Structures are given as C-alpha cells and as structure tokens.
N, C-alpha and C positions, 0 to 999 in steps of 0.2 A: 482385421481392423482399415477399411479404404477412408480414401479422402473425402470423397460423403458425411461416413461415421463419426471421420476425426470435426470434418468442418463441427456438425454438427452438435457434437459432444465443444468444443472451445465452445459457441454461442451461449449454450444450454449454463456454462460454463459462467459463461462471461454477465448473461444474463439471473443468475444467484448472487440470491443480498444475506453477505460478503459475495464479492464474486470469488470464485472458483480456477484454482489452473489448472490443468491436463494435463498429466506426465504423459509425452507418448516421442518419440521419436519417429519422425518423419522422413527418415535418411532408408528407412524399410519398405517405403510405400513406393518408392517412386517419386521418379518427376510430376508436380503438380498438371496431372491435364487441361487441356487449354481451354471447354463447355466448364472451367471455376476455378477459373480466372478469374473472372470479374465478385465471385462471394469468397473466395481469398483473401480478395483484396478489403473486399468490405471490412469481412472477421480481425485480418490484421490490423483497419482504420479503430474500428471497438475495441478490442487488443491495448491500441496509444492512449483511446483517451480514455481507457481505464487503468495502465498503467501513469496518466497525466492528476485523471484525479486520483489513488495512492499516494502520489508524492506531494502532493498539498494537503491535504491531508496530513501529514506522515509532516512536514513545513511545519501545519500549523502546530500542533500538534508538542515539534520540538519549541517553538515560539514557549505554549503553557508551558513550558516542562522549565524550562531558561527562569520566566521571570518566576515560576512559585520557587524553583533554588534560591533566587535571587533574595524574593520580597520571602525568604526563610532565614538566608545568610544577612539579613541587615536587621533582623528581628534582635536584639540586646537582649543578651541574658539579664533574666532580673535580675535588679538595681537593690541591697538591700533597704530594708527603710527605718534601720536602728545606725548611732553609729559611735563605736566599736569605745569610749576611752578609753581601759585600761591595756590598748595593744602599744 
C-alpha cells in the first residue's frame, strides 16, 4: 500500500456511516512525500472532527445512562397495600 492509497482508505473510512477506522502502519511507508502534505493535513483534520463527534456522542450517552440509572434507583420498592396486624 502506498501513501495515496492509505489516504484514500482513511478518507473512505471517515466518510462511511458509522466511520470506519483503518488499520495501518505508516512507518512501513517511509516519510510522507511533500506533495501529499496538504492532503494528509486535511485528512488529519477530518479525523480530529470525527473523534470530537464521537466524544460528544459518548458524553451524551453517558449522561443518559447516568440519568436512567438514577431514575431506576429513585423508584422505591413497591409499598404493600395491606397492614399485617398479626406481626
């Protein structure tokens, strides 16, 4: 795989719904060619945007789960509707 092919794969993965992470090892490709710097920067920016969106979604889901847990705990055990006078 080459740098252009890797950037294509990352861009395609980021455009998918939900985004797909690409498993890669850029150390095997050597240094990034200068002519790909702008494209790689744009891809890196898109990766940061996707990460931020995931973080926001994760935080929102966490808040909802905490609220549901608190609501579940706050529901009291059923109160019996009788009085045991023999006890």
